[in-house]
DOGUKOL-531561 format. One record per residue: residue number from 1; residue in three letters; x, y, z of N, C-alpha, C in turn. Coordinates in nm, 4 decimals. Each point is the difference from the previous one (the first is absolute). Example, Ala and Ser with C-alpha at 12.3 -4.5 7.8 and 13.67 -1.06 7.14 Angstrom:
! residues 2
atom pos->1; code->ALA; n.px->1.3190; n.py->-0.5690; n.pz->0.7800; ca.px->-0.0890; ca.py->0.1190; ca.pz->0.0000; c.px->0.0900; c.py->0.1200; c.pz->0.0000
atom pos->2; code->SER; n.px->-0.0350; n.py->0.1050; n.pz->-0.0720; ca.px->0.0820; ca.py->0.1190; ca.pz->0.0060; c.px->-0.0770; c.py->0.1090; c.pz->0.0730
//
This chain:
! residues 117
atom pos->1; code->MET; n.px->9.1777; n.py->-9.0171; n.pz->15.4118; ca.px->-0.0105; ca.py->0.1426; ca.pz->0.0121; c.px->-0.0475; c.py->0.0357; c.pz->0.1502
atom pos->2; code->GLY; n.px->0.0563; n.py->0.0702; n.pz->0.0650; ca.px->-0.0323; ca.py->0.0213; ca.pz->0.1318; c.px->-0.1095; c.py->0.1164; c.pz->0.0280
atom pos->3; code->ILE; n.px->-0.0526; n.py->0.0131; n.pz->0.1077; ca.px->-0.1101; ca.py->0.0877; ca.pz->0.0252; c.px->0.0349; c.py->0.1500; c.pz->-0.0459
atom pos->4; code->ASP; n.px->0.1221; n.py->0.0370; n.pz->0.0242; ca.px->0.0558; ca.py->0.1480; ca.pz->-0.0219; c.px->-0.0036; c.py->0.0136; c.pz->-0.1624
atom pos->5; code->GLU; n.px->0.0456; n.py->-0.1013; n.pz->-0.0782; ca.px->-0.0056; ca.py->-0.0061; ca.pz->-0.1379; c.px->-0.1661; c.py->0.0056; c.pz->-0.0665
atom pos->6; code->LYS; n.px->-0.0816; n.py->-0.0530; n.pz->0.0770; ca.px->-0.1307; ca.py->-0.0119; ca.pz->-0.0521; c.px->-0.0478; c.py->0.1431; c.pz->0.0165
atom pos->7; code->GLN; n.px->0.0311; n.py->0.0669; n.pz->0.1128; ca.px->-0.0619; ca.py->0.1140; ca.pz->0.0080; c.px->0.0714; c.py->0.1011; c.pz->-0.0506
atom pos->8; code->LYS; n.px->0.1077; n.py->-0.0074; n.pz->-0.0389; ca.px->0.0659; ca.py->0.0983; ca.pz->-0.1023; c.px->-0.0867; c.py->-0.0231; c.pz->-0.1150
atom pos->9; code->THR; n.px->-0.0082; n.py->-0.1033; n.pz->-0.0492; ca.px->-0.0622; ca.py->-0.0459; ca.pz->-0.1540; c.px->-0.1293; c.py->0.0731; c.pz->0.0064
atom pos->10; code->PHE; n.px->-0.0759; n.py->-0.0453; n.pz->0.1150; ca.px->-0.1478; ca.py->0.0674; ca.pz->-0.0122; c.px->0.0001; c.py->0.1687; c.pz->0.0001
atom pos->11; code->ASP; n.px->0.1054; n.py->0.0451; n.pz->0.0755; ca.px->0.0119; ca.py->0.1427; ca.pz->0.0069; c.px->0.0358; c.py->0.0527; c.pz->-0.1373
atom pos->12; code->ASN; n.px->0.0791; n.py->-0.0532; n.pz->-0.0629; ca.px->0.0363; ca.py->0.0456; ca.pz->-0.1386; c.px->-0.1183; c.py->-0.0223; c.pz->-0.0910
atom pos->13; code->TYR; n.px->-0.0847; n.py->-0.1075; n.pz->-0.0032; ca.px->-0.1171; ca.py->-0.0166; ca.pz->-0.0865; c.px->-0.0810; c.py->0.1040; c.pz->0.0436
atom pos->14; code->SER; n.px->-0.0359; n.py->0.0243; n.pz->0.1453; ca.px->-0.0817; ca.py->0.1069; ca.pz->0.0451; c.px->0.0385; c.py->0.1496; c.pz->-0.0644
atom pos->15; code->LYS; n.px->0.1226; n.py->0.0275; n.pz->0.0137; ca.px->0.0269; ca.py->0.1277; ca.pz->-0.0546; c.px->-0.0392; c.py->0.0196; c.pz->-0.1429
atom pos->16; code->SER; n.px->0.0448; n.py->-0.1073; n.pz->-0.0857; ca.px->-0.0254; ca.py->-0.0167; ca.pz->-0.1259; c.px->-0.1515; c.py->0.0267; c.pz->-0.0328
atom pos->17; code->VAL; n.px->-0.0828; n.py->-0.0697; n.pz->0.0767; ca.px->-0.1273; ca.py->0.0254; ca.pz->-0.0326; c.px->-0.0830; c.py->0.1212; c.pz->0.0279
atom pos->18; code->ASN; n.px->0.0519; n.py->0.0486; n.pz->0.1132; ca.px->-0.0305; ca.py->0.1390; ca.pz->0.0313; c.px->0.0496; c.py->0.1052; c.pz->-0.0754
atom pos->19; code->ARG; n.px->0.1195; n.py->-0.0156; n.pz->-0.0749; ca.px->0.0282; ca.py->0.1086; ca.pz->-0.0839; c.px->-0.0409; c.py->-0.0141; c.pz->-0.1379
atom pos->20; code->GLU; n.px->-0.0536; n.py->-0.1335; n.pz->-0.0488; ca.px->-0.0897; ca.py->0.0085; ca.pz->-0.0834; c.px->-0.1457; c.py->0.0405; c.pz->-0.0049
atom pos->21; code->ALA; n.px->-0.0370; n.py->-0.0336; n.pz->0.1223; ca.px->-0.1516; ca.py->0.0807; ca.pz->0.0239; c.px->0.0205; c.py->0.1535; c.pz->0.0132
atom pos->22; code->ASP; n.px->0.1044; n.py->0.0322; n.pz->0.0802; ca.px->-0.0139; ca.py->0.1586; ca.pz->-0.0328; c.px->0.0118; c.py->0.0470; c.pz->-0.1082
atom pos->23; code->ASP; n.px->0.0817; n.py->-0.0559; n.pz->-0.0970; ca.px->0.0338; ca.py->0.0701; ca.pz->-0.1257; c.px->-0.1260; c.py->-0.0483; c.pz->-0.0862
atom pos->24; code->ILE; n.px->-0.0721; n.py->-0.0890; n.pz->0.0151; ca.px->-0.1448; ca.py->-0.0085; ca.pz->-0.0872; c.px->-0.1096; c.py->0.0924; c.pz->0.0522
atom pos->25; code->LEU; n.px->-0.0187; n.py->0.0348; n.pz->0.1517; ca.px->-0.0786; ca.py->0.0796; ca.pz->0.0418; c.px->0.0335; c.py->0.1322; c.pz->-0.0379
atom pos->26; code->LYS; n.px->0.1328; n.py->0.0463; n.pz->-0.0083; ca.px->0.0347; ca.py->0.1251; ca.pz->-0.0374; c.px->-0.0304; c.py->0.0122; c.pz->-0.1594
atom pos->27; code->LYS; n.px->0.0180; n.py->-0.0962; n.pz->-0.0583; ca.px->-0.0391; ca.py->0.0207; ca.pz->-0.1459; c.px->-0.1343; c.py->0.0405; c.pz->-0.0246
atom pos->28; code->PHE; n.px->-0.0938; n.py->-0.0862; n.pz->0.0678; ca.px->-0.1363; ca.py->0.0360; ca.pz->-0.0013; c.px->-0.0350; c.py->0.1266; c.pz->0.0372
atom pos->29; code->GLU; n.px->0.0483; n.py->0.0382; n.pz->0.1090; ca.px->-0.0230; ca.py->0.1299; ca.pz->0.0518; c.px->0.0645; c.py->0.1259; c.pz->-0.0694
atom pos->30; code->VAL; n.px->0.1159; n.py->-0.0017; n.pz->-0.0099; ca.px->0.0707; ca.py->0.1233; ca.pz->-0.0987; c.px->-0.0262; c.py->-0.0138; c.pz->-0.1570
atom pos->31; code->GLY; n.px->-0.0231; n.py->-0.1335; n.pz->-0.0295; ca.px->-0.0202; ca.py->0.0034; ca.pz->-0.1440; c.px->0.1286; c.py->0.0035; c.pz->-0.1039
atom pos->32; code->VAL; n.px->-0.0372; n.py->-0.0259; n.pz->-0.1220; ca.px->0.0936; ca.py->0.0035; ca.pz->-0.0854; c.px->-0.0146; c.py->0.0859; c.pz->-0.1211
atom pos->33; code->LYS; n.px->0.1147; n.py->0.0730; n.pz->-0.0667; ca.px->-0.0492; ca.py->0.0790; ca.pz->-0.1147; c.px->-0.0118; c.py->-0.0598; c.pz->-0.1402
atom pos->34; code->ARG; n.px->-0.0852; n.py->0.0378; n.pz->-0.0559; ca.px->-0.0042; ca.py->-0.0716; ca.pz->-0.1430; c.px->-0.0102; c.py->0.1261; c.pz->-0.0852
atom pos->35; code->TYR; n.px->0.0524; n.py->-0.0242; n.pz->-0.1235; ca.px->0.0074; ca.py->0.0959; ca.pz->-0.0929; c.px->-0.0841; c.py->-0.0422; c.pz->-0.1326
atom pos->36; code->LEU; n.px->-0.0835; n.py->0.0828; n.pz->-0.0310; ca.px->-0.1113; ca.py->-0.0286; ca.pz->-0.1148; c.px->0.0200; c.py->0.0913; c.pz->-0.0866
atom pos->37; code->TYR; n.px->-0.0045; n.py->-0.0411; n.pz->-0.1468; ca.px->0.0067; ca.py->0.0917; ca.pz->-0.0880; c.px->-0.1420; c.py->0.0343; c.pz->-0.0579
atom pos->38; code->ASN; n.px->-0.0034; n.py->0.1659; n.pz->0.0127; ca.px->-0.1156; ca.py->0.0468; ca.pz->-0.0214; c.px->0.0044; c.py->0.0574; c.pz->-0.1678
atom pos->39; code->ARG; n.px->-0.0743; n.py->-0.0883; n.pz->-0.0736; ca.px->-0.0043; ca.py->0.0357; ca.pz->-0.1563; c.px->-0.0397; c.py->0.1255; c.pz->-0.0353
atom pos->40; code->LYS; n.px->-0.0832; n.py->0.0869; n.pz->0.0836; ca.px->-0.0686; ca.py->0.1296; ca.pz->-0.0417; c.px->0.1167; c.py->0.0807; c.pz->0.0231
atom pos->41; code->THR; n.px->0.0751; n.py->0.0123; n.pz->0.1085; ca.px->0.1150; ca.py->0.0914; ca.pz->0.0400; c.px->0.1366; c.py->-0.0498; c.pz->-0.0453
atom pos->42; code->LYS; n.px->-0.0144; n.py->-0.1488; n.pz->-0.0503; ca.px->0.1412; ca.py->-0.0284; ca.pz->-0.0510; c.px->0.1005; c.py->0.0149; c.pz->0.1011
atom pos->43; code->GLN; n.px->-0.0287; n.py->-0.0326; n.pz->0.1318; ca.px->0.0929; ca.py->-0.0019; ca.pz->0.1014; c.px->-0.0189; c.py->-0.1135; c.pz->0.1062
atom pos->44; code->ARG; n.px->0.1051; n.py->-0.0381; n.pz->0.0604; ca.px->-0.0231; ca.py->-0.0936; ca.pz->0.1059; c.px->-0.0315; c.py->0.0738; c.pz->0.1432
atom pos->45; code->GLU; n.px->-0.1250; n.py->-0.0774; n.pz->0.0420; ca.px->-0.0473; ca.py->0.0549; ca.pz->0.1385; c.px->0.0356; c.py->-0.0855; c.pz->0.1014
atom pos->46; code->GLU; n.px->0.0553; n.py->0.0459; n.pz->0.1075; ca.px->0.0076; ca.py->-0.0782; ca.pz->0.1275; c.px->-0.1419; c.py->0.0013; c.pz->0.0760
atom pos->47; code->THR; n.px->-0.0156; n.py->-0.1232; n.pz->0.0419; ca.px->-0.1106; ca.py->-0.0319; ca.pz->0.0964; c.px->0.0426; c.py->-0.0928; c.pz->0.1163
atom pos->48; code->LEU; n.px->-0.0572; n.py->0.0229; n.pz->0.1078; ca.px->0.0263; ca.py->-0.0741; ca.pz->0.1203; c.px->-0.1093; c.py->-0.1209; c.pz->0.0157
atom pos->49; code->VAL; n.px->0.0534; n.py->-0.1306; n.pz->0.0163; ca.px->-0.1167; ca.py->-0.1139; ca.pz->0.0115; c.px->0.0367; c.py->-0.0288; c.pz->0.1319
atom pos->50; code->LYS; n.px->-0.1089; n.py->-0.0069; n.pz->0.1087; ca.px->0.0184; ca.py->-0.0533; ca.pz->0.1197; c.px->-0.1270; c.py->-0.0611; c.pz->0.0408
atom pos->51; code->ALA; n.px->-0.0097; n.py->-0.0610; n.pz->0.1107; ca.px->-0.1484; ca.py->-0.0664; ca.pz->0.0550; c.px->-0.0575; c.py->0.1002; c.pz->0.0398
atom pos->52; code->THR; n.px->-0.1473; n.py->-0.0326; n.pz->0.0019; ca.px->-0.0839; ca.py->0.0797; ca.pz->0.0802; c.px->0.0031; c.py->-0.0385; c.pz->0.1243
atom pos->53; code->PRO; n.px->-0.0537; n.py->0.0628; n.pz->0.1093; ca.px->-0.0194; ca.py->-0.0081; ca.pz->0.1538; c.px->-0.0269; c.py->-0.1540; c.pz->0.0094
atom pos->54; code->GLU; n.px->-0.1097; n.py->-0.0551; n.pz->-0.0650; ca.px->-0.0730; ca.py->-0.1234; ca.pz->0.0326; c.px->0.1141; c.py->-0.1219; c.pz->-0.0746
atom pos->55; code->GLN; n.px->0.0749; n.py->0.0561; n.pz->-0.0948; ca.px->0.1045; ca.py->-0.1293; ca.pz->-0.0515; c.px->0.0979; c.py->0.0039; c.pz->0.1098
atom pos->56; code->LEU; n.px->0.0380; n.py->0.1275; n.pz->0.0419; ca.px->0.1174; ca.py->0.0005; ca.pz->0.0803; c.px->-0.0235; c.py->-0.0913; c.pz->0.1278
atom pos->57; code->LYS; n.px->-0.1275; n.py->0.0153; n.pz->0.0629; ca.px->-0.0409; ca.py->-0.0600; ca.pz->0.1127; c.px->-0.0116; c.py->-0.1401; c.pz->-0.0147
atom pos->58; code->LYS; n.px->-0.0508; n.py->-0.0443; n.pz->-0.1174; ca.px->0.0182; ca.py->-0.1667; ca.pz->-0.0455; c.px->0.1263; c.py->-0.0512; c.pz->0.0035
atom pos->59; code->ALA; n.px->0.0991; n.py->0.0911; n.pz->-0.0570; ca.px->0.1576; ca.py->-0.0477; ca.pz->-0.0138; c.px->0.0342; c.py->-0.0002; c.pz->0.1385
atom pos->60; code->GLU; n.px->-0.0223; n.py->0.0871; n.pz->0.0984; ca.px->0.0599; ca.py->-0.0242; ca.pz->0.1175; c.px->-0.0499; c.py->-0.1126; c.pz->0.0905
atom pos->61; code->GLU; n.px->-0.1246; n.py->-0.0304; n.pz->-0.0205; ca.px->-0.0657; ca.py->-0.1026; ca.pz->0.0387; c.px->0.0525; c.py->-0.1562; c.pz->-0.0185
atom pos->62; code->ILE; n.px->0.0385; n.py->0.0094; n.pz->-0.1348; ca.px->0.0679; ca.py->-0.1285; ca.pz->-0.0816; c.px->0.1457; c.py->-0.0060; c.pz->0.0792
atom pos->63; code->VAL; n.px->0.0693; n.py->0.1320; n.pz->-0.0049; ca.px->0.1554; ca.py->-0.0102; ca.pz->0.0517; c.px->-0.0139; c.py->-0.0600; c.pz->0.1440
atom pos->64; code->ASP; n.px->-0.0868; n.py->0.0701; n.pz->0.0783; ca.px->0.0011; ca.py->-0.0235; ca.pz->0.1337; c.px->-0.0160; c.py->-0.1458; c.pz->0.0304
atom pos->65; code->LYS; n.px->-0.0832; n.py->-0.0744; n.pz->-0.0633; ca.px->-0.0279; ca.py->-0.1390; ca.pz->0.0011; c.px->0.1238; c.py->-0.0781; c.pz->-0.0419
atom pos->66; code->ILE; n.px->0.0635; n.py->0.0281; n.pz->-0.0803; ca.px->0.1500; ca.py->-0.0572; ca.pz->-0.0350; c.px->0.0882; c.py->0.0311; c.pz->0.0840
atom pos->67; code->ARG; n.px->-0.0093; n.py->0.1192; n.pz->0.0654; ca.px->0.1279; ca.py->0.0272; ca.pz->0.1043; c.px->-0.0199; c.py->-0.0654; c.pz->0.1331
atom pos->68; code->LYS; n.px->-0.1314; n.py->-0.0368; n.pz->0.0271; ca.px->-0.0270; ca.py->-0.0697; ca.pz->0.1069; c.px->-0.0047; c.py->-0.1550; c.pz->-0.0196
atom pos->69; code->GLY; n.px->0.0162; n.py->-0.0266; n.pz->-0.1219; ca.px->0.0257; ca.py->-0.1625; ca.pz->-0.0249; c.px->-0.1219; c.py->-0.0511; c.pz->0.0092
atom pos->70; code->GLU; n.px->-0.1046; n.py->0.0646; n.pz->-0.0098; ca.px->-0.1504; ca.py->-0.0628; ca.pz->-0.0059; c.px->-0.0555; c.py->-0.0381; c.pz->-0.1462
atom pos->71; code->GLY; n.px->0.1031; n.py->0.0243; n.pz->-0.0870; ca.px->-0.0571; ca.py->-0.0395; ca.pz->-0.1295; c.px->-0.0320; c.py->-0.1562; c.pz->-0.0313
atom pos->72; code->GLU; n.px->-0.0466; n.py->-0.0272; n.pz->-0.1046; ca.px->-0.0152; ca.py->-0.1491; ca.pz->-0.0241; c.px->0.1225; c.py->-0.0357; c.pz->-0.0684
atom pos->73; code->LYS; n.px->0.0063; n.py->-0.1684; n.pz->-0.0218; ca.px->0.1360; ca.py->-0.0399; ca.pz->-0.0196; c.px->-0.0096; c.py->0.0148; c.pz->-0.1678
atom pos->74; code->PRO; n.px->0.1179; n.py->0.0418; n.pz->-0.0442; ca.px->0.0266; ca.py->0.0143; ca.pz->-0.1421; c.px->-0.0340; c.py->-0.1352; c.pz->-0.0886
atom pos->75; code->ASP; n.px->-0.0666; n.py->0.0324; n.pz->-0.1117; ca.px->-0.0296; ca.py->-0.1127; ca.pz->-0.0914; c.px->0.0973; c.py->-0.0113; c.pz->-0.1103
atom pos->76; code->TRP; n.px->0.0066; n.py->-0.0915; n.pz->-0.0745; ca.px->0.0846; ca.py->-0.0059; ca.pz->-0.1277; c.px->-0.0762; c.py->0.0501; c.pz->-0.1030
atom pos->77; code->ASN; n.px->0.0087; n.py->0.1203; n.pz->-0.0532; ca.px->-0.0823; ca.py->0.0541; ca.pz->-0.1067; c.px->0.0849; c.py->0.0710; c.pz->-0.0870
atom pos->78; code->ARG; n.px->-0.0594; n.py->0.0099; n.pz->-0.1291; ca.px->0.0576; ca.py->0.0876; ca.pz->-0.0990; c.px->0.0357; c.py->0.1437; c.pz->0.0334
atom pos->79; code->ILE; n.px->0.0889; n.py->0.0534; n.pz->-0.0423; ca.px->0.0451; ca.py->0.1304; ca.pz->0.0411; c.px->-0.1117; c.py->0.1121; c.pz->-0.0913
atom pos->80; code->PRO; n.px->-0.0742; n.py->0.0714; n.pz->0.0818; ca.px->-0.1027; ca.py->0.0770; ca.pz->-0.0842; c.px->0.0822; c.py->0.0842; c.pz->-0.1231
atom pos->81; code->GLY; n.px->-0.0581; n.py->0.0140; n.pz->-0.1077; ca.px->0.0472; ca.py->0.0666; ca.pz->-0.1121; c.px->0.1172; c.py->-0.0716; c.pz->-0.0702
atom pos->82; code->SER; n.px->0.0586; n.py->-0.0972; n.pz->0.0393; ca.px->0.0925; ca.py->-0.0835; ca.pz->-0.0637; c.px->-0.0119; c.py->-0.0553; c.pz->-0.1250
atom pos->83; code->LYS; n.px->0.0685; n.py->-0.0308; n.pz->-0.0900; ca.px->-0.0289; ca.py->-0.0396; ca.pz->-0.1277; c.px->0.0696; c.py->-0.1317; c.pz->-0.0371
atom pos->84; code->GLY; n.px->0.1175; n.py->-0.0362; n.pz->0.0894; ca.px->0.0628; ca.py->-0.1072; ca.pz->-0.0231; c.px->-0.0745; c.py->-0.1340; c.pz->0.0736
atom pos->85; code->MET; n.px->0.0484; n.py->-0.1142; n.pz->-0.0541; ca.px->-0.0532; ca.py->-0.1227; ca.pz->0.0496; c.px->0.0301; c.py->-0.0261; c.pz->0.1401
atom pos->86; code->GLY; n.px->0.1380; n.py->0.0104; n.pz->0.0240; ca.px->0.0492; ca.py->-0.0140; ca.pz->0.1350; c.px->-0.0021; c.py->0.0740; c.pz->0.1142
atom pos->87; code->GLU; n.px->-0.0865; n.py->0.1281; n.pz->-0.0305; ca.px->0.0070; ca.py->0.1218; ca.pz->0.0986; c.px->-0.1143; c.py->-0.0646; c.pz->0.1121
atom pos->88; code->TYR; n.px->0.0391; n.py->-0.0609; n.pz->0.0993; ca.px->-0.0851; ca.py->-0.0316; ca.pz->0.1234; c.px->0.0850; c.py->0.0293; c.pz->0.1208
atom pos->89; code->SER; n.px->-0.0702; n.py->0.0365; n.pz->0.0848; ca.px->0.0624; ca.py->0.0199; ca.pz->0.1434; c.px->-0.1100; c.py->-0.0306; c.pz->0.1269
atom pos->90; code->TYR; n.px->0.0600; n.py->-0.0079; n.pz->0.1009; ca.px->-0.0766; ca.py->0.0078; ca.pz->0.1422; c.px->-0.0550; c.py->0.1453; c.pz->0.0010
atom pos->91; code->ILE; n.px->-0.1346; n.py->0.0108; n.pz->-0.0053; ca.px->-0.0592; ca.py->0.1307; ca.pz->0.0177; c.px->-0.1246; c.py->-0.0026; c.pz->0.0975
atom pos->92; code->SER; n.px->0.0175; n.py->0.0758; n.pz->0.0837; ca.px->-0.1362; ca.py->-0.0091; ca.pz->0.1258; c.px->-0.1159; c.py->0.0735; c.pz->-0.0594
atom pos->93; code->PRO; n.px->-0.1022; n.py->-0.0208; n.pz->0.0452; ca.px->-0.1169; ca.py->0.0760; ca.pz->-0.0389; c.px->-0.0016; c.py->0.1409; c.pz->0.0195
atom pos->94; code->GLU; n.px->0.0591; n.py->0.0344; n.pz->0.1019; ca.px->0.0403; ca.py->0.1409; ca.pz->0.0367; c.px->0.0728; c.py->0.0632; c.pz->-0.0837
atom pos->95; code->MET; n.px->0.1047; n.py->-0.0722; n.pz->-0.0613; ca.px->0.0984; ca.py->0.0637; ca.pz->-0.1024; c.px->-0.0990; c.py->0.0228; c.pz->-0.1291
atom pos->96; code->LEU; n.px->-0.0815; n.py->-0.0963; n.pz->-0.0321; ca.px->-0.0622; ca.py->-0.0044; ca.pz->-0.1311; c.px->-0.1355; c.py->0.1409; c.pz->0.0272
atom pos->97; code->ALA; n.px->-0.0489; n.py->0.0217; n.pz->0.1031; ca.px->-0.0734; ca.py->0.1036; ca.pz->0.0349; c.px->0.0708; c.py->0.1371; c.pz->-0.0075
atom pos->98; code->LEU; n.px->0.1273; n.py->-0.0103; n.pz->0.0414; ca.px->0.0771; ca.py->0.1224; ca.pz->-0.0160; c.px->0.0452; c.py->0.0325; c.pz->-0.1205
atom pos->99; code->GLU; n.px->0.0201; n.py->-0.1076; n.pz->-0.0939; ca.px->0.0522; ca.py->0.0237; ca.pz->-0.1268; c.px->-0.1543; c.py->0.0346; c.pz->-0.0907
atom pos->100; code->GLU; n.px->-0.1038; n.py->-0.0558; n.pz->0.0327; ca.px->-0.1213; ca.py->0.0640; ca.pz->-0.0576; c.px->-0.0274; c.py->0.1333; c.pz->0.0286
atom pos->101; code->LEU; n.px->0.0282; n.py->0.0471; n.pz->0.1110; ca.px->-0.0138; ca.py->0.1521; ca.pz->0.0632; c.px->0.0958; c.py->0.0925; c.pz->-0.0852
atom pos->102; code->HIS; n.px->0.1196; n.py->-0.0704; n.pz->-0.0083; ca.px->0.1119; ca.py->0.0879; ca.pz->-0.0836; c.px->-0.0471; c.py->0.0040; c.pz->-0.1225
atom pos->103; code->LYS; n.px->-0.0472; n.py->-0.0728; n.pz->-0.0861; ca.px->-0.0343; ca.py->-0.0101; ca.pz->-0.1299; c.px->-0.1186; c.py->0.0944; c.pz->-0.0235
atom pos->104; code->GLU; n.px->-0.1131; n.py->-0.0026; n.pz->0.1180; ca.px->-0.1029; ca.py->0.1085; ca.pz->-0.0014; c.px->0.0455; c.py->0.1554; c.pz->0.0242
atom pos->105; code->VAL; n.px->0.0958; n.py->0.0053; n.pz->0.0660; ca.px->0.0502; ca.py->0.1425; ca.pz->0.0123; c.px->0.0937; c.py->0.0352; c.pz->-0.1025
atom pos->106; code->PHE; n.px->0.1109; n.py->-0.0571; n.pz->-0.0269; ca.px->0.0840; ca.py->0.0399; ca.pz->-0.0957; c.px->0.0008; c.py->-0.0745; c.pz->-0.1515
atom pos->107; code->GLY; n.px->-0.0839; n.py->-0.0875; n.pz->-0.0293; ca.px->-0.0366; ca.py->-0.0590; ca.pz->-0.1230; c.px->0.1186; c.py->-0.0993; c.pz->-0.0460
atom pos->108; code->LYS; n.px->0.0755; n.py->-0.0307; n.pz->0.0733; ca.px->0.0930; ca.py->-0.1230; ca.pz->-0.0257; c.px->0.0411; c.py->-0.0781; c.pz->0.1176
atom pos->109; code->SER; n.px->0.0638; n.py->-0.1039; n.pz->-0.0077; ca.px->0.0445; ca.py->-0.0975; ca.pz->0.1144; c.px->0.0902; c.py->0.0744; c.pz->0.0842
atom pos->110; code->GLY; n.px->0.0250; n.py->-0.0598; n.pz->0.1240; ca.px->0.0782; ca.py->0.0370; ca.pz->0.0933; c.px->0.0921; c.py->-0.1004; c.pz->0.0332
atom pos->111; code->LEU; n.px->-0.0536; n.py->-0.1345; n.pz->-0.0255; ca.px->0.0859; ca.py->-0.1196; ca.pz->0.0676; c.px->0.1113; c.py->-0.0097; c.pz->-0.1002
atom pos->112; code->LYS; n.px->0.1361; n.py->-0.0211; n.pz->0.0679; ca.px->0.1196; ca.py->-0.0562; ca.pz->-0.0838; c.px->-0.0224; c.py->-0.1281; c.pz->-0.0518
atom pos->113; code->ARG; n.px->0.0479; n.py->-0.0066; n.pz->-0.1522; ca.px->-0.0149; ca.py->-0.1027; ca.pz->-0.0717; c.px->0.1201; c.py->-0.0758; c.pz->-0.0115
atom pos->114; code->ASP; n.px->0.0776; n.py->-0.0022; n.pz->0.1130; ca.px->0.1234; ca.py->-0.0948; ca.pz->0.0051; c.px->0.0009; c.py->-0.1350; c.pz->0.0724
atom pos->115; code->GLY; n.px->-0.1275; n.py->-0.0448; n.pz->0.0154; ca.px->-0.0368; ca.py->-0.1339; ca.pz->0.0521; c.px->0.0163; c.py->0.0156; c.pz->0.1520
atom pos->116; code->ASN; n.px->0.0167; n.py->0.1007; n.pz->0.0549; ca.px->0.0021; ca.py->0.0346; ca.pz->0.1547; c.px->-0.1130; c.py->0.0353; c.pz->0.0682
atom pos->117; code->GLY; n.px->-0.1023; n.py->0.0231; n.pz->-0.0883; ca.px->-0.1347; ca.py->0.0493; ca.pz->0.0551; c.px->0.0018; c.py->0.1513; c.pz->0.0520
//
């Protein structure tokens, strides 16, 4: 693999990481719609769930660390929230922190459970 090919591969991974980082930060900032059933009115009500300014700042700090490549080396860990025996992947402490923050804000996991971390 030549230098040009290595640079192209690095650029592709970099674009992918930045795209995913932008998507997750947008989700924390803009929020997601949730529909809850109100028993009293017998109707579904739309609510918007999004991060507080403090949670958004924490997410930005974690994501910036990942973007800069300053995170710790991923460890072989069980995928959080997985139920299967073989659901393990290489997960960095930063991704676990982002996962916990995602659960705190949205009430559910944000990691993909396809073995890709």
